[in-house]
PDB file of N, CA, C and O in Angstrom, chain B, residues numbered from 101:
ATOM      1  N   MET B 101       0.798  -1.209  -0.006  1.00  0.00           N
ATOM      2  CA  MET B 101       0.002   0.001  -0.004  1.00  0.00           C
ATOM      3  C   MET B 101       0.861   1.246   0.035  1.00  0.00           C
ATOM      4  O   MET B 101       0.343   2.341  -0.185  1.00  0.00           O
ATOM      5  N   GLY B 102       2.160   1.130   0.307  1.00  0.00           N
ATOM      6  CA  GLY B 102       3.013   2.272   0.212  1.00  0.00           C
ATOM      7  C   GLY B 102       3.038   3.173   1.380  1.00  0.00           C
ATOM      8  O   GLY B 102       3.695   4.215   1.374  1.00  0.00           O
ATOM      9  N   ALA B 103       2.280   2.754   2.449  1.00  0.00           N
ATOM     10  CA  ALA B 103       2.204   3.619   3.661  1.00  0.00           C
ATOM     11  C   ALA B 103       1.679   2.738   4.803  1.00  0.00           C
ATOM     12  O   ALA B 103       1.086   1.688   4.556  1.00  0.00           O
ATOM     13  N   THR B 104       1.891   3.153   6.012  1.00  0.00           N
ATOM     14  CA  THR B 104       1.390   2.322   7.165  1.00  0.00           C
ATOM     15  C   THR B 104      -0.136   2.656   7.343  1.00  0.00           C
ATOM     16  O   THR B 104      -0.668   3.641   6.831  1.00  0.00           O
ATOM     17  N   MET B 105      -0.752   1.772   8.090  1.00  0.00           N
ATOM     18  CA  MET B 105      -2.229   1.956   8.375  1.00  0.00           C
ATOM     19  C   MET B 105      -2.428   3.273   9.160  1.00  0.00           C
ATOM     20  O   MET B 105      -3.462   3.927   9.023  1.00  0.00           O
ATOM     21  N   TRP B 106      -1.443   3.649   9.972  1.00  0.00           N
ATOM     22  CA  TRP B 106      -1.574   4.835  10.749  1.00  0.00           C
ATOM     23  C   TRP B 106      -1.358   6.159   9.897  1.00  0.00           C
ATOM     24  O   TRP B 106      -1.851   7.234  10.239  1.00  0.00           O
ATOM     25  N   ASP B 107      -0.654   6.009   8.866  1.00  0.00           N
ATOM     26  CA  ASP B 107      -0.400   7.201   7.927  1.00  0.00           C
ATOM     27  C   ASP B 107      -1.593   7.314   6.968  1.00  0.00           C
ATOM     28  O   ASP B 107      -2.032   8.421   6.657  1.00  0.00           O
ATOM     29  N   GLU B 108      -2.108   6.197   6.509  1.00  0.00           N
ATOM     30  CA  GLU B 108      -3.176   6.250   5.487  1.00  0.00           C
ATOM     31  C   GLU B 108      -4.407   5.437   5.908  1.00  0.00           C
ATOM     32  O   GLU B 108      -4.853   4.559   5.169  1.00  0.00           O
ATOM     33  N   ARG B 109      -4.933   5.716   7.044  1.00  0.00           N
ATOM     34  CA  ARG B 109      -6.067   4.990   7.651  1.00  0.00           C
ATOM     35  C   ARG B 109      -7.224   4.800   6.674  1.00  0.00           C
ATOM     36  O   ARG B 109      -7.664   3.674   6.443  1.00  0.00           O
ATOM     37  N   ASP B 110      -7.711   5.882   6.106  1.00  0.00           N
ATOM     38  CA  ASP B 110      -8.875   5.850   5.153  1.00  0.00           C
ATOM     39  C   ASP B 110      -8.576   4.949   3.957  1.00  0.00           C
ATOM     40  O   ASP B 110      -9.453   4.215   3.500  1.00  0.00           O
ATOM     41  N   ARG B 111      -7.397   4.996   3.468  1.00  0.00           N
ATOM     42  CA  ARG B 111      -6.967   4.108   2.377  1.00  0.00           C
ATOM     43  C   ARG B 111      -7.042   2.650   2.692  1.00  0.00           C
ATOM     44  O   ARG B 111      -7.493   1.847   1.876  1.00  0.00           O
ATOM     45  N   TYR B 112      -6.606   2.309   3.857  1.00  0.00           N
ATOM     46  CA  TYR B 112      -6.706   0.920   4.353  1.00  0.00           C
ATOM     47  C   TYR B 112      -8.141   0.460   4.462  1.00  0.00           C
ATOM     48  O   TYR B 112      -8.478  -0.666   4.098  1.00  0.00           O
ATOM     49  N   ILE B 113      -8.994   1.353   4.975  1.00  0.00           N
ATOM     50  CA  ILE B 113     -10.383   1.055   5.203  1.00  0.00           C
ATOM     51  C   ILE B 113     -11.054   0.844   3.794  1.00  0.00           C
ATOM     52  O   ILE B 113     -11.821  -0.105   3.624  1.00  0.00           O
ATOM     53  N   ARG B 114     -10.779   1.681   2.844  1.00  0.00           N
ATOM     54  CA  ARG B 114     -11.330   1.564   1.522  1.00  0.00           C
ATOM     55  C   ARG B 114     -10.904   0.280   0.811  1.00  0.00           C
ATOM     56  O   ARG B 114     -11.651  -0.262  -0.003  1.00  0.00           O
ATOM     57  N   ASN B 115      -9.699  -0.205   1.124  1.00  0.00           N
ATOM     58  CA  ASN B 115      -9.195  -1.434   0.519  1.00  0.00           C
ATOM     59  C   ASN B 115      -9.497  -2.720   1.311  1.00  0.00           C
ATOM     60  O   ASN B 115      -9.116  -3.801   0.862  1.00  0.00           O
ATOM     61  N   SER B 116     -10.141  -2.640   2.428  1.00  0.00           N
ATOM     62  CA  SER B 116     -10.430  -3.822   3.208  1.00  0.00           C
ATOM     63  C   SER B 116     -11.805  -4.330   2.928  1.00  0.00           C
ATOM     64  O   SER B 116     -12.765  -3.576   3.086  1.00  0.00           O
ATOM     65  N   PRO B 117     -11.969  -5.608   2.507  1.00  0.00           N
ATOM     66  CA  PRO B 117     -13.280  -6.180   2.242  1.00  0.00           C
ATOM     67  C   PRO B 117     -14.161  -6.257   3.472  1.00  0.00           C
ATOM     68  O   PRO B 117     -15.383  -6.332   3.342  1.00  0.00           O
ATOM     69  N   ILE B 118     -13.594  -6.241   4.632  1.00  0.00           N
ATOM     70  CA  ILE B 118     -14.419  -6.402   5.857  1.00  0.00           C
ATOM     71  C   ILE B 118     -15.399  -5.240   6.002  1.00  0.00           C
ATOM     72  O   ILE B 118     -16.443  -5.393   6.635  1.00  0.00           O
ATOM     73  N   PHE B 119     -15.097  -4.145   5.458  1.00  0.00           N
ATOM     74  CA  PHE B 119     -15.976  -2.970   5.555  1.00  0.00           C
ATOM     75  C   PHE B 119     -17.133  -2.989   4.600  1.00  0.00           C
ATOM     76  O   PHE B 119     -17.995  -2.111   4.628  1.00  0.00           O
ATOM     77  N   ASP B 120     -17.151  -4.029   3.725  1.00  0.00           N
ATOM     78  CA  ASP B 120     -18.318  -4.225   2.828  1.00  0.00           C
ATOM     79  C   ASP B 120     -19.146  -5.435   3.185  1.00  0.00           C
ATOM     80  O   ASP B 120     -20.064  -5.786   2.444  1.00  0.00           O
ATOM     81  N   PHE B 121     -18.854  -6.087   4.298  1.00  0.00           N
ATOM     82  CA  PHE B 121     -19.602  -7.257   4.731  1.00  0.00           C
ATOM     83  C   PHE B 121     -21.089  -7.042   4.891  1.00  0.00           C
ATOM     84  O   PHE B 121     -21.882  -7.974   4.753  1.00  0.00           O
ATOM     85  N   HIS B 122     -21.463  -5.806   5.183  1.00  0.00           N
ATOM     86  CA  HIS B 122     -22.908  -5.434   5.368  1.00  0.00           C
ATOM     87  C   HIS B 122     -23.700  -5.545   4.028  1.00  0.00           C
ATOM     88  O   HIS B 122     -24.931  -5.581   4.040  1.00  0.00           O
ATOM     89  N   LYS B 123     -22.979  -5.597   2.877  1.00  0.00           N
ATOM     90  CA  LYS B 123     -23.608  -5.731   1.623  1.00  0.00           C
ATOM     91  C   LYS B 123     -23.860  -7.157   1.216  1.00  0.00           C
ATOM     92  O   LYS B 123     -24.540  -7.377   0.213  1.00  0.00           O
ATOM     93  N   ILE B 124     -23.353  -8.145   1.934  1.00  0.00           N
ATOM     94  CA  ILE B 124     -23.476  -9.557   1.544  1.00  0.00           C
ATOM     95  C   ILE B 124     -24.875  -9.996   1.738  1.00  0.00           C
ATOM     96  O   ILE B 124     -25.486  -9.767   2.782  1.00  0.00           O
ATOM     97  N   LYS B 125     -25.393 -10.642   0.705  1.00  0.00           N
ATOM     98  CA  LYS B 125     -26.762 -11.132   0.778  1.00  0.00           C
ATOM     99  C   LYS B 125     -26.880 -12.698   0.749  1.00  0.00           C
ATOM    100  O   LYS B 125     -27.864 -13.257   1.232  1.00  0.00           O
ATOM    101  N   ALA B 126     -25.868 -13.374   0.179  1.00  0.00           N
ATOM    102  CA  ALA B 126     -25.893 -14.805  -0.019  1.00  0.00           C
ATOM    103  C   ALA B 126     -25.322 -15.461   1.307  1.00  0.00           C
ATOM    104  O   ALA B 126     -24.514 -14.865   2.020  1.00  0.00           O
ATOM    105  N   PRO B 127     -25.773 -16.661   1.570  1.00  0.00           N
ATOM    106  CA  PRO B 127     -25.123 -17.329   2.676  1.00  0.00           C
ATOM    107  C   PRO B 127     -23.638 -17.579   2.437  1.00  0.00           C
ATOM    108  O   PRO B 127     -23.222 -17.718   1.287  1.00  0.00           O
ATOM    109  N   VAL B 128     -22.842 -17.638   3.474  1.00  0.00           N
ATOM    110  CA  VAL B 128     -21.398 -17.704   3.324  1.00  0.00           C
ATOM    111  C   VAL B 128     -20.892 -18.938   4.113  1.00  0.00           C
ATOM    112  O   VAL B 128     -21.233 -19.130   5.280  1.00  0.00           O
ATOM    113  N   LEU B 129     -20.085 -19.750   3.447  1.00  0.00           N
ATOM    114  CA  LEU B 129     -19.435 -20.917   4.093  1.00  0.00           C
ATOM    115  C   LEU B 129     -17.967 -20.594   4.108  1.00  0.00           C
ATOM    116  O   LEU B 129     -17.360 -20.321   3.072  1.00  0.00           O
ATOM    117  N   ILE B 130     -17.398 -20.629   5.305  1.00  0.00           N
ATOM    118  CA  ILE B 130     -15.952 -20.406   5.556  1.00  0.00           C
ATOM    119  C   ILE B 130     -15.393 -21.749   6.030  1.00  0.00           C
ATOM    120  O   ILE B 130     -15.921 -22.365   6.955  1.00  0.00           O
ATOM    121  N   PHE B 131     -14.321 -22.187   5.381  1.00  0.00           N
ATOM    122  CA  PHE B 131     -13.646 -23.384   5.844  1.00  0.00           C
ATOM    123  C   PHE B 131     -12.173 -23.094   6.012  1.00  0.00           C
ATOM    124  O   PHE B 131     -11.614 -22.268   5.290  1.00  0.00           O
ATOM    125  N   GLN B 132     -11.556 -23.743   6.927  1.00  0.00           N
ATOM    126  CA  GLN B 132     -10.122 -23.537   7.132  1.00  0.00           C
ATOM    127  C   GLN B 132      -9.479 -24.710   7.856  1.00  0.00           C
ATOM    128  O   GLN B 132     -10.105 -25.401   8.660  1.00  0.00           O
ATOM    129  N   GLY B 133      -8.213 -24.903   7.542  1.00  0.00           N
ATOM    130  CA  GLY B 133      -7.468 -25.825   8.321  1.00  0.00           C
ATOM    131  C   GLY B 133      -6.894 -25.199   9.567  1.00  0.00           C
ATOM    132  O   GLY B 133      -6.307 -24.120   9.486  1.00  0.00           O
ATOM    133  N   THR B 134      -7.029 -25.786  10.637  1.00  0.00           N
ATOM    134  CA  THR B 134      -6.582 -25.170  11.927  1.00  0.00           C
ATOM    135  C   THR B 134      -5.041 -25.016  11.949  1.00  0.00           C
ATOM    136  O   THR B 134      -4.519 -24.174  12.680  1.00  0.00           O
ATOM    137  N   ARG B 135      -4.329 -25.810  11.165  1.00  0.00           N
ATOM    138  CA  ARG B 135      -2.841 -25.709  11.114  1.00  0.00           C
ATOM    139  C   ARG B 135      -2.379 -24.924   9.898  1.00  0.00           C
ATOM    140  O   ARG B 135      -1.218 -25.023   9.500  1.00  0.00           O
ATOM    141  N   ASP B 136      -3.278 -24.145   9.304  1.00  0.00           N
ATOM    142  CA  ASP B 136      -2.959 -23.410   8.096  1.00  0.00           C
ATOM    143  C   ASP B 136      -1.965 -22.240   8.491  1.00  0.00           C
ATOM    144  O   ASP B 136      -2.275 -21.381   9.317  1.00  0.00           O
ATOM    145  N   HIS B 137      -0.785 -22.275   7.856  1.00  0.00           N
ATOM    146  CA  HIS B 137       0.171 -21.258   8.192  1.00  0.00           C
ATOM    147  C   HIS B 137       0.093 -20.037   7.367  1.00  0.00           C
ATOM    148  O   HIS B 137       0.767 -19.051   7.669  1.00  0.00           O
ATOM    149  N   LEU B 138      -0.687 -20.046   6.351  1.00  0.00           N
ATOM    150  CA  LEU B 138      -0.822 -18.830   5.486  1.00  0.00           C
ATOM    151  C   LEU B 138      -1.935 -17.872   5.874  1.00  0.00           C
ATOM    152  O   LEU B 138      -1.779 -16.655   5.772  1.00  0.00           O
ATOM    153  N   CYS B 139      -3.043 -18.416   6.314  1.00  0.00           N
ATOM    154  CA  CYS B 139      -4.141 -17.480   6.669  1.00  0.00           C
ATOM    155  C   CYS B 139      -4.863 -17.955   7.976  1.00  0.00           C
ATOM    156  O   CYS B 139      -6.091 -17.936   8.056  1.00  0.00           O
ATOM    157  N   HIS B 140      -4.078 -18.371   8.971  1.00  0.00           N
ATOM    158  CA  HIS B 140      -4.556 -18.942  10.140  1.00  0.00           C
ATOM    159  C   HIS B 140      -5.462 -18.057  10.979  1.00  0.00           C
ATOM    160  O   HIS B 140      -6.283 -18.553  11.751  1.00  0.00           O
ATOM    161  N   ALA B 141      -5.310 -16.709  10.824  1.00  0.00           N
ATOM    162  CA  ALA B 141      -6.055 -15.793  11.698  1.00  0.00           C
ATOM    163  C   ALA B 141      -7.175 -15.112  10.986  1.00  0.00           C
ATOM    164  O   ALA B 141      -7.661 -14.103  11.498  1.00  0.00           O
ATOM    165  N   GLU B 142      -7.641 -15.581   9.822  1.00  0.00           N
ATOM    166  CA  GLU B 142      -8.686 -14.891   9.034  1.00  0.00           C
ATOM    167  C   GLU B 142     -10.097 -15.418   9.192  1.00  0.00           C
ATOM    168  O   GLU B 142     -11.051 -14.639   9.186  1.00  0.00           O
ATOM    169  N   ALA B 143     -10.254 -16.776   9.338  1.00  0.00           N
ATOM    170  CA  ALA B 143     -11.588 -17.323   9.355  1.00  0.00           C
ATOM    171  C   ALA B 143     -12.409 -16.877  10.558  1.00  0.00           C
ATOM    172  O   ALA B 143     -13.561 -16.477  10.394  1.00  0.00           O
ATOM    173  N   GLY B 144     -11.850 -16.933  11.756  1.00  0.00           N
ATOM    174  CA  GLY B 144     -12.544 -16.526  12.919  1.00  0.00           C
ATOM    175  C   GLY B 144     -13.156 -15.132  12.914  1.00  0.00           C
ATOM    176  O   GLY B 144     -14.356 -14.942  13.110  1.00  0.00           O
ATOM    177  N   PRO B 145     -12.251 -14.143  12.674  1.00  0.00           N
ATOM    178  CA  PRO B 145     -12.779 -12.733  12.578  1.00  0.00           C
ATOM    179  C   PRO B 145     -13.787 -12.508  11.495  1.00  0.00           C
ATOM    180  O   PRO B 145     -14.725 -11.732  11.673  1.00  0.00           O
ATOM    181  N   MET B 146     -13.613 -13.185  10.345  1.00  0.00           N
ATOM    182  CA  MET B 146     -14.617 -13.060   9.266  1.00  0.00           C
ATOM    183  C   MET B 146     -15.942 -13.583   9.696  1.00  0.00           C
ATOM    184  O   MET B 146     -16.967 -12.923   9.528  1.00  0.00           O
ATOM    185  N   PHE B 147     -15.936 -14.760  10.250  1.00  0.00           N
ATOM    186  CA  PHE B 147     -17.140 -15.426  10.700  1.00  0.00           C
ATOM    187  C   PHE B 147     -17.873 -14.550  11.783  1.00  0.00           C
ATOM    188  O   PHE B 147     -19.087 -14.358  11.716  1.00  0.00           O
ATOM    189  N   SER B 148     -17.091 -14.028  12.777  1.00  0.00           N
ATOM    190  CA  SER B 148     -17.676 -13.229  13.807  1.00  0.00           C
ATOM    191  C   SER B 148     -18.243 -11.999  13.252  1.00  0.00           C
ATOM    192  O   SER B 148     -19.332 -11.623  13.685  1.00  0.00           O
ATOM    193  N   SER B 149     -17.635 -11.323  12.340  1.00  0.00           N
ATOM    194  CA  SER B 149     -18.136 -10.145  11.719  1.00  0.00           C
ATOM    195  C   SER B 149     -19.399 -10.364  11.004  1.00  0.00           C
ATOM    196  O   SER B 149     -20.311  -9.545  11.115  1.00  0.00           O
ATOM    197  N   LEU B 150     -19.518 -11.476  10.236  1.00  0.00           N
ATOM    198  CA  LEU B 150     -20.751 -11.784   9.546  1.00  0.00           C
ATOM    199  C   LEU B 150     -21.891 -12.079  10.537  1.00  0.00           C
ATOM    200  O   LEU B 150     -23.024 -11.653  10.314  1.00  0.00           O
ATOM    201  N   LYS B 151     -21.605 -12.792  11.610  1.00  0.00           N
ATOM    202  CA  LYS B 151     -22.672 -13.143  12.587  1.00  0.00           C
ATOM    203  C   LYS B 151     -23.091 -11.870  13.303  1.00  0.00           C
ATOM    204  O   LYS B 151     -24.285 -11.718  13.560  1.00  0.00           O
ATOM    205  N   ARG B 152     -22.208 -10.949  13.645  1.00  0.00           N
ATOM    206  CA  ARG B 152     -22.613  -9.678  14.269  1.00  0.00           C
ATOM    207  C   ARG B 152     -23.550  -8.866  13.361  1.00  0.00           C
ATOM    208  O   ARG B 152     -24.388  -8.096  13.830  1.00  0.00           O
ATOM    209  N   LEU B 153     -23.387  -9.054  12.118  1.00  0.00           N
ATOM    210  CA  LEU B 153     -24.280  -8.367  11.111  1.00  0.00           C
ATOM    211  C   LEU B 153     -25.523  -9.163  10.807  1.00  0.00           C
ATOM    212  O   LEU B 153     -26.323  -8.799   9.945  1.00  0.00           O
ATOM    213  N   ASP B 154     -25.674 -10.264  11.536  1.00  0.00           N
ATOM    214  CA  ASP B 154     -26.853 -11.138  11.393  1.00  0.00           C
ATOM    215  C   ASP B 154     -26.941 -11.745   9.956  1.00  0.00           C
ATOM    216  O   ASP B 154     -28.022 -11.900   9.387  1.00  0.00           O
ATOM    217  N   LYS B 155     -25.755 -12.075   9.411  1.00  0.00           N
ATOM    218  CA  LYS B 155     -25.668 -12.765   8.109  1.00  0.00           C
ATOM    219  C   LYS B 155     -25.717 -14.268   8.341  1.00  0.00           C
ATOM    220  O   LYS B 155     -25.349 -14.758   9.408  1.00  0.00           O
ATOM    221  N   THR B 156     -26.168 -14.979   7.341  1.00  0.00           N
ATOM    222  CA  THR B 156     -26.138 -16.388   7.371  1.00  0.00           C
ATOM    223  C   THR B 156     -24.739 -16.861   7.006  1.00  0.00           C
ATOM    224  O   THR B 156     -24.286 -16.694   5.874  1.00  0.00           O
ATOM    225  N   ALA B 157     -24.069 -17.448   7.977  1.00  0.00           N
ATOM    226  CA  ALA B 157     -22.713 -17.869   7.786  1.00  0.00           C
ATOM    227  C   ALA B 157     -22.464 -19.198   8.609  1.00  0.00           C
ATOM    228  O   ALA B 157     -23.085 -19.477   9.634  1.00  0.00           O
ATOM    229  N   GLN B 158     -21.536 -19.940   8.069  1.00  0.00           N
ATOM    230  CA  GLN B 158     -21.126 -21.189   8.800  1.00  0.00           C
ATOM    231  C   GLN B 158     -19.654 -21.290   8.693  1.00  0.00           C
ATOM    232  O   GLN B 158     -19.101 -21.051   7.620  1.00  0.00           O
ATOM    233  N   LEU B 159     -18.962 -21.645   9.792  1.00  0.00           N
ATOM    234  CA  LEU B 159     -17.587 -21.784   9.883  1.00  0.00           C
ATOM    235  C   LEU B 159     -17.233 -23.283  10.162  1.00  0.00           C
ATOM    236  O   LEU B 159     -17.697 -23.838  11.159  1.00  0.00           O
ATOM    237  N   VAL B 160     -16.407 -23.945   9.279  1.00  0.00           N
ATOM    238  CA  VAL B 160     -16.039 -25.261   9.395  1.00  0.00           C
ATOM    239  C   VAL B 160     -14.536 -25.316   9.492  1.00  0.00           C
ATOM    240  O   VAL B 160     -13.818 -24.862   8.601  1.00  0.00           O
ATOM    241  N   LEU B 161     -14.060 -25.900  10.624  1.00  0.00           N
ATOM    242  CA  LEU B 161     -12.640 -25.990  10.838  1.00  0.00           C
ATOM    243  C   LEU B 161     -12.142 -27.517  10.688  1.00  0.00           C
ATOM    244  O   LEU B 161     -12.776 -28.448  11.185  1.00  0.00           O
ATOM    245  N   TYR B 162     -11.062 -27.673  10.028  1.00  0.00           N
ATOM    246  CA  TYR B 162     -10.520 -29.037   9.893  1.00  0.00           C
ATOM    247  C   TYR B 162      -9.138 -29.021  10.498  1.00  0.00           C
ATOM    248  O   TYR B 162      -8.398 -28.045  10.378  1.00  0.00           O
ATOM    249  N   ASP B 163      -8.790 -30.147  11.168  1.00  0.00           N
ATOM    250  CA  ASP B 163      -7.425 -30.259  11.744  1.00  0.00           C
ATOM    251  C   ASP B 163      -6.469 -30.561  10.595  1.00  0.00           C
ATOM    252  O   ASP B 163      -6.014 -31.696  10.455  1.00  0.00           O
ATOM    253  N   GLU B 164      -6.168 -29.592   9.796  1.00  0.00           N
ATOM    254  CA  GLU B 164      -5.381 -29.792   8.652  1.00  0.00           C
ATOM    255  C   GLU B 164      -4.580 -28.557   8.372  1.00  0.00           C
ATOM    256  O   GLU B 164      -4.714 -27.555   9.074  1.00  0.00           O
ATOM    257  N   GLU B 165      -3.739 -28.608   7.346  1.00  0.00           N
ATOM    258  CA  GLU B 165      -2.891 -27.499   6.902  1.00  0.00           C
ATOM    259  C   GLU B 165      -3.620 -26.669   5.804  1.00  0.00           C
ATOM    260  O   GLU B 165      -4.824 -26.821   5.599  1.00  0.00           O
ATOM    261  N   HIS B 166      -2.905 -25.844   5.148  1.00  0.00           N
ATOM    262  CA  HIS B 166      -3.514 -24.980   4.108  1.00  0.00           C
ATOM    263  C   HIS B 166      -3.870 -25.754   2.860  1.00  0.00           C
ATOM    264  O   HIS B 166      -4.990 -25.629   2.365  1.00  0.00           O
ATOM    265  N   TYR B 167      -2.993 -26.517   2.358  1.00  0.00           N
ATOM    266  CA  TYR B 167      -3.154 -27.254   1.064  1.00  0.00           C
ATOM    267  C   TYR B 167      -4.029 -28.466   1.157  1.00  0.00           C
ATOM    268  O   TYR B 167      -3.666 -29.461   1.784  1.00  0.00           O
ATOM    269  N   LYS B 168      -5.272 -28.384   0.488  1.00  0.00           N
ATOM    270  CA  LYS B 168      -6.158 -29.514   0.640  1.00  0.00           C
ATOM    271  C   LYS B 168      -5.693 -30.842   0.020  1.00  0.00           C
ATOM    272  O   LYS B 168      -6.251 -31.904   0.297  1.00  0.00           O
ATOM    273  N   GLY B 169      -4.668 -30.752  -0.818  1.00  0.00           N
ATOM    274  CA  GLY B 169      -4.096 -31.985  -1.432  1.00  0.00           C
ATOM    275  C   GLY B 169      -3.375 -32.868  -0.385  1.00  0.00           C
ATOM    276  O   GLY B 169      -3.113 -34.042  -0.647  1.00  0.00           O
ATOM    277  N   SER B 170      -3.068 -32.325   0.755  1.00  0.00           N
ATOM    278  CA  SER B 170      -2.431 -33.136   1.817  1.00  0.00           C
ATOM    279  C   SER B 170      -3.362 -33.499   2.915  1.00  0.00           C
ATOM    280  O   SER B 170      -2.940 -34.086   3.911  1.00  0.00           O
ATOM    281  N   TRP B 171      -4.688 -33.154   2.767  1.00  0.00           N
ATOM    282  CA  TRP B 171      -5.692 -33.502   3.801  1.00  0.00           C
ATOM    283  C   TRP B 171      -6.016 -34.962   3.874  1.00  0.00           C
ATOM    284  O   TRP B 171      -5.907 -35.657   2.863  1.00  0.00           O
ATOM    285  N   ARG B 172      -6.399 -35.450   4.984  1.00  0.00           N
ATOM    286  CA  ARG B 172      -6.895 -36.805   5.148  1.00  0.00           C
ATOM    287  C   ARG B 172      -8.121 -37.027   4.321  1.00  0.00           C
ATOM    288  O   ARG B 172      -8.926 -36.119   4.110  1.00  0.00           O
ATOM    289  N   HIS B 173      -8.260 -38.251   3.850  1.00  0.00           N
ATOM    290  CA  HIS B 173      -9.413 -38.575   2.998  1.00  0.00           C
ATOM    291  C   HIS B 173     -10.760 -38.157   3.552  1.00  0.00           C
ATOM    292  O   HIS B 173     -11.565 -37.532   2.862  1.00  0.00           O
ATOM    293  N   GLU B 174     -10.999 -38.517   4.831  1.00  0.00           N
ATOM    294  CA  GLU B 174     -12.273 -38.215   5.428  1.00  0.00           C
ATOM    295  C   GLU B 174     -12.616 -36.765   5.539  1.00  0.00           C
ATOM    296  O   GLU B 174     -13.791 -36.399   5.524  1.00  0.00           O
ATOM    297  N   ASN B 175     -11.602 -35.921   5.650  1.00  0.00           N
ATOM    298  CA  ASN B 175     -11.795 -34.442   5.661  1.00  0.00           C
ATOM    299  C   ASN B 175     -12.098 -33.948   4.266  1.00  0.00           C
ATOM    300  O   ASN B 175     -12.997 -33.129   4.068  1.00  0.00           O
ATOM    301  N   ILE B 176     -11.330 -34.457   3.273  1.00  0.00           N
ATOM    302  CA  ILE B 176     -11.632 -34.077   1.847  1.00  0.00           C
ATOM    303  C   ILE B 176     -13.057 -34.439   1.469  1.00  0.00           C
ATOM    304  O   ILE B 176     -13.779 -33.665   0.840  1.00  0.00           O
ATOM    305  N   GLU B 177     -13.443 -35.673   1.886  1.00  0.00           N
ATOM    306  CA  GLU B 177     -14.741 -36.139   1.529  1.00  0.00           C
ATOM    307  C   GLU B 177     -15.807 -35.281   2.205  1.00  0.00           C
ATOM    308  O   GLU B 177     -16.792 -34.947   1.546  1.00  0.00           O
ATOM    309  N   ASP B 178     -15.675 -34.907   3.463  1.00  0.00           N
ATOM    310  CA  ASP B 178     -16.588 -34.009   4.170  1.00  0.00           C
ATOM    311  C   ASP B 178     -16.559 -32.623   3.501  1.00  0.00           C
ATOM    312  O   ASP B 178     -17.625 -32.025   3.356  1.00  0.00           O
ATOM    313  N   PHE B 179     -15.470 -32.111   3.109  1.00  0.00           N
ATOM    314  CA  PHE B 179     -15.350 -30.760   2.490  1.00  0.00           C
ATOM    315  C   PHE B 179     -16.137 -30.786   1.187  1.00  0.00           C
ATOM    316  O   PHE B 179     -16.883 -29.843   0.921  1.00  0.00           O
ATOM    317  N   TYR B 180     -16.006 -31.801   0.379  1.00  0.00           N
ATOM    318  CA  TYR B 180     -16.685 -31.818  -0.955  1.00  0.00           C
ATOM    319  C   TYR B 180     -18.099 -32.245  -0.757  1.00  0.00           C
ATOM    320  O   TYR B 180     -18.858 -32.333  -1.722  1.00  0.00           O
TER     321      TYR B 180
END
């Protein structure tokens, strides 16, 4: 972004999808591996934000990593 959040606060807000969650109309399914090292801290806050806005959302957590190709068969089957 070329600047810190403290220097360009409004720019960060304009570029953050979380500030548009109130526009969501379709049900949302969020799934994540609990050992995901790439986006491990995203699913919970997204789900909480949607629920606070009274949106239809479901959070499904799997005891897996980021890449679904390495997941156990039973979790892949459940996912699909």
